[in-house]
KEDRENRO-283804 format. One record per residue: y, x, z of N, C-alpha, C, O, CB in turn; residue in three letters. Coordinates in nm, 3 decimals. Glycine has a CB too. Example, Ala and Ser with C-alpha at 12.3 -4.5 7.8 and 13.67 -1.06 7.14 Angstrom:
<rec n_north="-0.569" n_east="1.319" n_up="0.780" ca_north="-0.450" ca_east="1.230" ca_up="0.780" c_north="-0.330" c_east="1.320" c_up="0.780" o_north="-0.332" o_east="1.424" o_up="0.846" cb_north="-0.447" cb_east="1.131" cb_up="0.905" code="ala"/>
<rec n_north="-0.225" n_east="1.285" n_up="0.708" ca_north="-0.106" ca_east="1.367" ca_up="0.714" c_north="0.003" c_east="1.290" c_up="0.787" o_north="0.114" o_east="1.341" o_up="0.804" cb_north="-0.060" cb_east="1.408" cb_up="0.572" code="ser"/>
% end
This chain:
<rec n_north="2.707" n_east="-17.130" n_up="-1.002" ca_north="2.627" ca_east="-17.173" ca_up="-1.113" c_north="2.480" c_east="-17.151" c_up="-1.076" o_north="2.443" o_east="-17.051" o_up="-1.014" cb_north="2.665" cb_east="-17.096" cb_up="-1.243" code="met"/>
<rec n_north="2.399" n_east="-17.247" n_up="-1.115" ca_north="2.254" ca_east="-17.239" ca_up="-1.093" c_north="2.189" c_east="-17.210" c_up="-1.229" o_north="2.216" o_east="-17.281" o_up="-1.327" cb_north="2.197" cb_east="-17.371" cb_up="-1.028" code="val"/>
<rec n_north="2.106" n_east="-17.109" n_up="-1.234" ca_north="2.029" ca_east="-17.078" ca_up="-1.354" c_north="1.885" c_east="-17.123" c_up="-1.331" o_north="1.823" o_east="-17.083" o_up="-1.233" cb_north="2.035" cb_east="-16.926" cb_up="-1.389" code="phe"/>
<rec n_north="1.832" n_east="-17.207" n_up="-1.421" ca_north="1.698" ca_east="-17.261" ca_up="-1.404" c_north="1.619" c_east="-17.247" c_up="-1.534" o_north="1.653" o_east="-17.310" o_up="-1.635" cb_north="1.704" cb_east="-17.410" cb_up="-1.359" code="ala"/>
<rec n_north="1.516" n_east="-17.166" n_up="-1.531" ca_north="1.431" ca_east="-17.144" ca_up="-1.649" c_north="1.303" c_east="-17.224" c_up="-1.631" o_north="1.219" o_east="-17.190" o_up="-1.548" cb_north="1.399" cb_east="-16.992" cb_up="-1.668" code="asp"/>
<rec n_north="1.288" n_east="-17.332" n_up="-1.707" ca_north="1.171" ca_east="-17.421" ca_up="-1.700" c_north="1.141" c_east="-17.463" c_up="-1.555" o_north="1.030" o_east="-17.439" o_up="-1.506" cb_north="1.047" cb_east="-17.351" cb_up="-1.762" code="glu"/>
<rec n_north="1.239" n_east="-17.524" n_up="-1.486" ca_north="1.218" ca_east="-17.556" ca_up="-1.345" c_north="1.107" c_east="-17.657" c_up="-1.318" o_north="1.062" o_east="-17.668" o_up="-1.204" cb_north="1.345" cb_east="-17.608" cb_up="-1.288" code="pro"/>
<rec n_north="1.063" n_east="-17.729" n_up="-1.418" ca_north="0.957" ca_east="-17.829" ca_up="-1.400" c_north="0.830" c_east="-17.793" c_up="-1.475" o_north="0.738" o_east="-17.874" o_up="-1.484" cb_north="1.005" cb_east="-17.966" cb_up="-1.444" code="thr"/>
<rec n_north="0.824" n_east="-17.673" n_up="-1.529" ca_north="0.715" ca_east="-17.633" ca_up="-1.616" c_north="0.575" c_east="-17.645" c_up="-1.558" o_north="0.481" o_east="-17.676" o_up="-1.631" cb_north="0.736" cb_east="-17.494" cb_up="-1.657" code="gly"/>
<rec n_north="0.560" n_east="-17.622" n_up="-1.429" ca_north="0.427" ca_east="-17.624" ca_up="-1.367" c_north="0.406" c_east="-17.749" c_up="-1.281" o_north="0.314" o_east="-17.754" o_up="-1.199" cb_north="0.407" cb_east="-17.499" cb_up="-1.283" code="ala"/>
<rec n_north="0.492" n_east="-17.851" n_up="-1.301" ca_north="0.485" ca_east="-17.970" ca_up="-1.218" c_north="0.433" c_east="-18.091" c_up="-1.295" o_north="0.444" o_east="-18.097" o_up="-1.418" cb_north="0.622" cb_east="-18.001" cb_up="-1.161" code="leu"/>
<rec n_north="0.377" n_east="-18.186" n_up="-1.222" ca_north="0.342" ca_east="-18.313" ca_up="-1.287" c_north="0.471" c_east="-18.391" c_up="-1.311" o_north="0.577" o_east="-18.353" o_up="-1.261" cb_north="0.239" cb_east="-18.396" cb_up="-1.200" code="asp"/>
<rec n_north="0.462" n_east="-18.500" n_up="-1.386" ca_north="0.583" ca_east="-18.571" ca_up="-1.427" c_north="0.662" c_east="-18.628" c_up="-1.309" o_north="0.785" o_east="-18.623" o_up="-1.312" cb_north="0.546" cb_east="-18.683" cb_up="-1.521" code="ser"/>
<rec n_north="0.596" n_east="-18.680" n_up="-1.208" ca_north="0.666" ca_east="-18.736" ca_up="-1.092" c_north="0.740" c_east="-18.627" c_up="-1.016" o_north="0.858" o_east="-18.643" o_up="-0.982" cb_north="0.568" cb_east="-18.808" cb_up="-0.999" code="leu"/>
<rec n_north="0.674" n_east="-18.517" n_up="-0.988" ca_north="0.739" ca_east="-18.406" ca_up="-0.917" c_north="0.853" c_east="-18.348" c_up="-1.000" o_north="0.957" o_east="-18.312" o_up="-0.946" cb_north="0.636" cb_east="-18.296" cb_up="-0.883" code="ala"/>
<rec n_north="0.833" n_east="-18.339" n_up="-1.130" ca_north="0.938" ca_east="-18.289" ca_up="-1.219" c_north="1.062" c_east="-18.378" c_up="-1.216" o_north="1.174" o_east="-18.328" o_up="-1.213" cb_north="0.886" cb_east="-18.279" cb_up="-1.362" code="gly"/>
<rec n_north="1.041" n_east="-18.508" n_up="-1.215" ca_north="1.152" ca_east="-18.602" ca_up="-1.208" c_north="1.227" c_east="-18.587" c_up="-1.075" o_north="1.350" o_east="-18.591" o_up="-1.071" cb_north="1.102" cb_east="-18.747" cb_up="-1.224" code="glu"/>
<rec n_north="1.152" n_east="-18.570" n_up="-0.967" ca_north="1.214" ca_east="-18.552" ca_up="-0.835" c_north="1.295" c_east="-18.423" c_up="-0.830" o_north="1.406" o_east="-18.422" o_up="-0.775" cb_north="1.107" cb_east="-18.551" cb_up="-0.725" code="gln"/>
<rec n_north="1.243" n_east="-18.316" n_up="-0.886" ca_north="1.315" ca_east="-18.188" ca_up="-0.889" c_north="1.443" c_east="-18.201" c_up="-0.970" o_north="1.549" o_east="-18.155" o_up="-0.926" cb_north="1.226" cb_east="-18.076" cb_up="-0.947" code="val"/>
<rec n_north="1.435" n_east="-18.261" n_up="-1.087" ca_north="1.553" ca_east="-18.274" ca_up="-1.172" c_north="1.659" c_east="-18.364" c_up="-1.108" o_north="1.778" o_east="-18.333" o_up="-1.115" cb_north="1.515" cb_east="-18.329" cb_up="-1.309" code="met"/>
<rec n_north="1.616" n_east="-18.472" n_up="-1.047" ca_north="1.711" ca_east="-18.562" ca_up="-0.980" c_north="1.783" c_east="-18.487" c_up="-0.868" o_north="1.905" o_east="-18.498" o_up="-0.854" cb_north="1.639" cb_east="-18.687" cb_up="-0.924" code="thr"/>
<rec n_north="1.708" n_east="-18.413" n_up="-0.788" ca_north="1.767" ca_east="-18.336" ca_up="-0.678" c_north="1.859" c_east="-18.226" c_up="-0.730" o_north="1.966" o_east="-18.203" o_up="-0.674" cb_north="1.658" cb_east="-18.275" cb_up="-0.590" code="ala"/>
<rec n_north="1.818" n_east="-18.159" n_up="-0.836" ca_north="1.898" ca_east="-18.050" ca_up="-0.893" c_north="2.032" c_east="-18.102" c_up="-0.945" o_north="2.136" o_east="-18.045" o_up="-0.915" cb_north="1.821" cb_east="-17.982" cb_up="-1.006" code="leu"/>
<rec n_north="2.028" n_east="-18.210" n_up="-1.021" ca_north="2.151" ca_east="-18.268" ca_up="-1.077" c_north="2.241" c_east="-18.320" c_up="-0.964" o_north="2.361" o_east="-18.295" o_up="-0.964" cb_north="2.118" cb_east="-18.383" cb_up="-1.176" code="val"/>
<rec n_north="2.184" n_east="-18.390" n_up="-0.870" ca_north="2.262" ca_east="-18.445" ca_up="-0.759" c_north="2.329" c_east="-18.333" c_up="-0.678" o_north="2.448" o_east="-18.340" o_up="-0.649" cb_north="2.171" cb_east="-18.530" cb_up="-0.668" code="his"/>
<rec n_north="2.253" n_east="-18.232" n_up="-0.644" ca_north="2.306" ca_east="-18.122" ca_up="-0.564" c_north="2.417" c_east="-18.047" c_up="-0.638" o_north="2.518" o_east="-18.012" o_up="-0.578" cb_north="2.194" cb_east="-18.025" cb_up="-0.527" code="thr"/>
<rec n_north="2.397" n_east="-18.023" n_up="-0.767" ca_north="2.499" ca_east="-17.953" ca_up="-0.846" c_north="2.628" c_east="-18.034" c_up="-0.854" o_north="2.737" o_east="-17.979" o_up="-0.841" cb_north="2.446" cb_east="-17.924" cb_up="-0.988" code="ala"/>
<rec n_north="2.616" n_east="-18.164" n_up="-0.874" ca_north="2.736" ca_east="-18.249" ca_up="-0.882" c_north="2.808" c_east="-18.253" c_up="-0.748" o_north="2.931" o_east="-18.247" o_up="-0.743" cb_north="2.699" cb_east="-18.391" cb_up="-0.927" code="arg"/>
<rec n_north="2.732" n_east="-18.265" n_up="-0.640" ca_north="2.793" ca_east="-18.267" ca_up="-0.506" c_north="2.865" c_east="-18.136" c_up="-0.476" o_north="2.971" o_east="-18.136" o_up="-0.414" cb_north="2.685" cb_east="-18.294" cb_up="-0.399" code="glu"/>
<rec n_north="2.809" n_east="-18.025" n_up="-0.521" ca_north="2.867" ca_east="-17.893" ca_up="-0.495" c_north="2.975" c_east="-17.856" c_up="-0.596" o_north="3.045" o_east="-17.756" o_up="-0.579" cb_north="2.758" cb_east="-17.788" cb_up="-0.496" code="ala"/>
<rec n_north="2.988" n_east="-17.936" n_up="-0.701" ca_north="3.087" ca_east="-17.907" ca_up="-0.804" c_north="3.054" c_east="-17.783" c_up="-0.884" o_north="3.143" o_east="-17.708" o_up="-0.924" cb_north="3.223" cb_east="-17.891" cb_up="-0.742" code="gly"/>
<rec n_north="2.926" n_east="-17.762" n_up="-0.907" ca_north="2.883" ca_east="-17.644" ca_up="-0.982" c_north="2.805" c_east="-17.686" c_up="-1.107" o_north="2.771" o_east="-17.803" o_up="-1.124" cb_north="2.796" cb_east="-17.552" cb_up="-0.892" code="thr"/>
<rec n_north="2.779" n_east="-17.591" n_up="-1.191" ca_north="2.706" ca_east="-17.616" ca_up="-1.315" c_north="2.562" c_east="-17.567" c_up="-1.303" o_north="2.531" o_east="-17.479" o_up="-1.223" cb_north="2.776" cb_east="-17.548" cb_up="-1.433" code="ala"/>
<rec n_north="2.476" n_east="-17.626" n_up="-1.385" ca_north="2.338" ca_east="-17.583" ca_up="-1.396" c_north="2.315" c_east="-17.541" c_up="-1.541" o_north="2.338" o_east="-17.620" o_up="-1.633" cb_north="2.237" cb_east="-17.696" cb_up="-1.352" code="val"/>
<rec n_north="2.270" n_east="-17.420" n_up="-1.561" ca_north="2.229" ca_east="-17.374" ca_up="-1.693" c_north="2.077" c_east="-17.383" c_up="-1.695" o_north="2.009" o_east="-17.310" o_up="-1.624" cb_north="2.280" cb_east="-17.226" cb_up="-1.725" code="leu"/>
<rec n_north="2.026" n_east="-17.472" n_up="-1.777" ca_north="1.884" ca_east="-17.506" ca_up="-1.776" c_north="1.821" c_east="-17.469" c_up="-1.909" o_north="1.873" o_east="-17.504" o_up="-2.016" cb_north="1.865" cb_east="-17.656" cb_up="-1.747" code="leu"/>
<rec n_north="1.710" n_east="-17.401" n_up="-1.903" ca_north="1.631" ca_east="-17.367" ca_up="-2.022" c_north="1.503" c_east="-17.447" c_up="-2.015" o_north="1.432" o_east="-17.443" o_up="-1.914" cb_north="1.602" cb_east="-17.212" cb_up="-2.031" code="ile"/>
<rec n_north="1.471" n_east="-17.521" n_up="-2.121" ca_north="1.349" ca_east="-17.601" ca_up="-2.122" c_north="1.301" c_east="-17.628" c_up="-2.264" o_north="1.379" o_east="-17.623" o_up="-2.359" cb_north="1.371" cb_east="-17.732" cb_up="-2.049" code="thr"/>
<rec n_north="1.173" n_east="-17.655" n_up="-2.275" ca_north="1.114" ca_east="-17.703" ca_up="-2.401" c_north="1.085" c_east="-17.852" c_up="-2.392" o_north="1.041" o_east="-17.913" o_up="-2.490" cb_north="0.985" cb_east="-17.624" cb_up="-2.433" code="his"/>
<rec n_north="1.109" n_east="-17.911" n_up="-2.276" ca_north="1.074" ca_east="-18.050" ca_up="-2.249" c_north="1.193" c_east="-18.142" c_up="-2.275" o_north="1.296" o_east="-18.130" o_up="-2.207" cb_north="1.025" cb_east="-18.065" cb_up="-2.103" code="asp"/>
<rec n_north="1.181" n_east="-18.232" n_up="-2.371" ca_north="1.291" ca_east="-18.323" ca_up="-2.407" c_north="1.328" c_east="-18.414" c_up="-2.291" o_north="1.445" o_east="-18.451" o_up="-2.277" cb_north="1.252" cb_east="-18.406" cb_up="-2.528" code="ala"/>
<rec n_north="1.232" n_east="-18.452" n_up="-2.208" ca_north="1.263" ca_east="-18.538" ca_up="-2.093" c_north="1.348" c_east="-18.464" c_up="-1.990" o_north="1.435" o_east="-18.525" o_up="-1.928" cb_north="1.133" cb_east="-18.587" cb_up="-2.028" code="gln"/>
<rec n_north="1.325" n_east="-18.337" n_up="-1.973" ca_north="1.407" ca_east="-18.256" ca_up="-1.882" c_north="1.545" c_east="-18.235" c_up="-1.943" o_north="1.645" o_east="-18.245" o_up="-1.873" cb_north="1.338" cb_east="-18.120" cb_up="-1.852" code="val"/>
<rec n_north="1.550" n_east="-18.207" n_up="-2.071" ca_north="1.679" ca_east="-18.186" ca_up="-2.139" c_north="1.767" c_east="-18.310" c_up="-2.132" o_north="1.889" o_east="-18.299" o_up="-2.135" cb_north="1.655" cb_east="-18.148" cb_up="-2.286" code="ala"/>
<rec n_north="1.707" n_east="-18.427" n_up="-2.123" ca_north="1.783" ca_east="-18.552" ca_up="-2.117" c_north="1.870" c_east="-18.562" c_up="-1.992" o_north="1.962" o_east="-18.644" o_up="-1.989" cb_north="1.688" cb_east="-18.670" cb_up="-2.123" code="ala"/>
<rec n_north="1.844" n_east="-18.482" n_up="-1.891" ca_north="1.926" ca_east="-18.482" ca_up="-1.770" c_north="2.060" c_east="-18.411" c_up="-1.793" o_north="2.152" o_east="-18.426" o_up="-1.713" cb_north="1.851" cb_east="-18.415" cb_up="-1.655" code="tyr"/>
<rec n_north="2.071" n_east="-18.336" n_up="-1.899" ca_north="2.190" ca_east="-18.253" ca_up="-1.923" c_north="2.309" c_east="-18.335" c_up="-1.972" o_north="2.293" o_east="-18.435" o_up="-2.042" cb_north="2.157" cb_east="-18.144" cb_up="-2.024" code="ala"/>
<rec n_north="2.429" n_east="-18.290" n_up="-1.934" ca_north="2.552" ca_east="-18.348" ca_up="-1.987" c_north="2.583" c_east="-18.289" c_up="-2.124" o_north="2.647" o_east="-18.353" o_up="-2.208" cb_north="2.670" cb_east="-18.323" cb_up="-1.891" code="asp"/>
<rec n_north="2.536" n_east="-18.167" n_up="-2.146" ca_north="2.557" ca_east="-18.100" ca_up="-2.275" c_north="2.427" c_east="-18.031" c_up="-2.312" o_north="2.362" o_east="-17.969" o_up="-2.228" cb_north="2.676" cb_east="-17.997" cb_up="-2.268" code="arg"/>
<rec n_north="2.390" n_east="-18.042" n_up="-2.438" ca_north="2.264" ca_east="-17.982" ca_up="-2.486" c_north="2.294" c_east="-17.893" c_up="-2.606" o_north="2.360" o_east="-17.935" o_up="-2.702" cb_north="2.159" cb_east="-18.092" cb_up="-2.522" code="glu"/>
<rec n_north="2.243" n_east="-17.771" n_up="-2.599" ca_north="2.254" ca_east="-17.677" ca_up="-2.710" c_north="2.111" c_east="-17.643" c_up="-2.751" o_north="2.034" o_east="-17.591" o_up="-2.670" cb_north="2.336" cb_east="-17.548" cb_up="-2.672" code="val"/>
<rec n_north="2.075" n_east="-17.672" n_up="-2.875" ca_north="1.939" ca_east="-17.643" ca_up="-2.924" c_north="1.941" c_east="-17.517" c_up="-3.009" o_north="2.027" o_east="-17.497" o_up="-3.094" cb_north="1.882" cb_east="-17.762" cb_up="-3.005" code="arg"/>
<rec n_north="1.840" n_east="-17.433" n_up="-2.982" ca_north="1.825" ca_east="-17.307" ca_up="-3.055" c_north="1.696" c_east="-17.308" c_up="-3.135" o_north="1.598" o_east="-17.371" o_up="-3.096" cb_north="1.828" cb_east="-17.188" cb_up="-2.959" code="leu"/>
<rec n_north="1.698" n_east="-17.237" n_up="-3.245" ca_north="1.577" ca_east="-17.212" ca_up="-3.322" c_north="1.583" c_east="-17.069" c_up="-3.370" o_north="1.674" o_east="-17.030" o_up="-3.443" cb_north="1.563" cb_east="-17.313" cb_up="-3.442" code="ser"/>
<rec n_north="1.485" n_east="-16.991" n_up="-3.330" ca_north="1.481" ca_east="-16.849" ca_up="-3.367" c_north="1.610" c_east="-16.777" c_up="-3.333" o_north="1.658" o_east="-16.694" o_up="-3.411" cb_north="1.451" cb_east="-16.834" cb_up="-3.515" code="asp"/>
<rec n_north="1.667" n_east="-16.809" n_up="-3.216" ca_north="1.787" ca_east="-16.742" ca_up="-3.168" c_north="1.917" c_east="-16.790" c_up="-3.227" o_north="2.022" o_east="-16.731" o_up="-3.201" cb_north="1.775" cb_east="-16.600" cb_up="-3.194" code="gly"/>
<rec n_north="1.914" n_east="-16.895" n_up="-3.307" ca_north="2.035" ca_east="-16.949" ca_up="-3.370" c_north="2.061" c_east="-17.090" c_up="-3.321" o_north="1.968" o_east="-17.171" o_up="-3.312" cb_north="2.021" cb_east="-16.946" cb_up="-3.524" code="thr"/>
<rec n_north="2.188" n_east="-17.121" n_up="-3.291" ca_north="2.224" ca_east="-17.257" ca_up="-3.250" c_north="2.208" c_east="-17.349" c_up="-3.371" o_north="2.268" o_east="-17.327" o_up="-3.476" cb_north="2.370" cb_east="-17.262" cb_up="-3.194" code="val"/>
<rec n_north="2.127" n_east="-17.453" n_up="-3.354" ca_north="2.105" ca_east="-17.548" ca_up="-3.463" c_north="2.163" c_east="-17.685" c_up="-3.435" o_north="2.176" o_east="-17.767" o_up="-3.527" cb_north="1.958" cb_east="-17.561" cb_up="-3.491" code="val"/>
<rec n_north="2.199" n_east="-17.713" n_up="-3.309" ca_north="2.259" ca_east="-17.842" ca_up="-3.274" c_north="2.324" c_east="-17.833" c_up="-3.139" o_north="2.281" o_east="-17.757" o_up="-3.052" cb_north="2.154" cb_east="-17.953" cb_up="-3.276" code="ala"/>
<rec n_north="2.429" n_east="-17.913" n_up="-3.122" ca_north="2.496" ca_east="-17.927" ca_up="-2.993" c_north="2.529" c_east="-18.075" c_up="-2.973" o_north="2.574" o_east="-18.142" o_up="-3.066" cb_north="2.625" cb_east="-17.838" cb_up="-2.985" code="gln"/>
<rec n_north="2.505" n_east="-18.124" n_up="-2.852" ca_north="2.536" ca_east="-18.263" ca_up="-2.821" c_north="2.599" c_east="-18.270" c_up="-2.683" o_north="2.562" o_east="-18.195" o_up="-2.592" cb_north="2.409" cb_east="-18.352" cb_up="-2.830" code="glu"/>
<rec n_north="2.694" n_east="-18.360" n_up="-2.667" ca_north="2.757" ca_east="-18.387" ca_up="-2.538" c_north="2.729" c_east="-18.532" c_up="-2.505" o_north="2.755" o_east="-18.621" o_up="-2.585" cb_north="2.912" cb_east="-18.356" cb_up="-2.541" code="val"/>
<rec n_north="2.676" n_east="-18.556" n_up="-2.385" ca_north="2.648" ca_east="-18.693" ca_up="-2.341" c_north="2.778" c_east="-18.764" c_up="-2.306" o_north="2.873" o_east="-18.703" o_up="-2.257" cb_north="2.553" cb_east="-18.694" cb_up="-2.220" code="ser"/>
<rec n_north="2.781" n_east="-18.891" n_up="-2.333" ca_north="2.903" ca_east="-18.970" ca_up="-2.305" c_north="2.916" c_east="-19.005" c_up="-2.160" o_north="3.013" o_east="-19.070" o_up="-2.121" cb_north="2.905" cb_east="-19.097" cb_up="-2.386" code="ala"/>
% end
């Protein structure tokens, strides 16, 4: 499992997209999961499953088709 806390936080949008594409591709090839923490909706869109928190409480869960 890969743990990633704001992996694109200090990057411009192009570099962030490249990092996320590589991260997702590598995880799928290796058959592993990525646990990603982000405030960026564009980064969250890469996820197969999204859990949203507010003040430490789960407020929504979505699974991509």
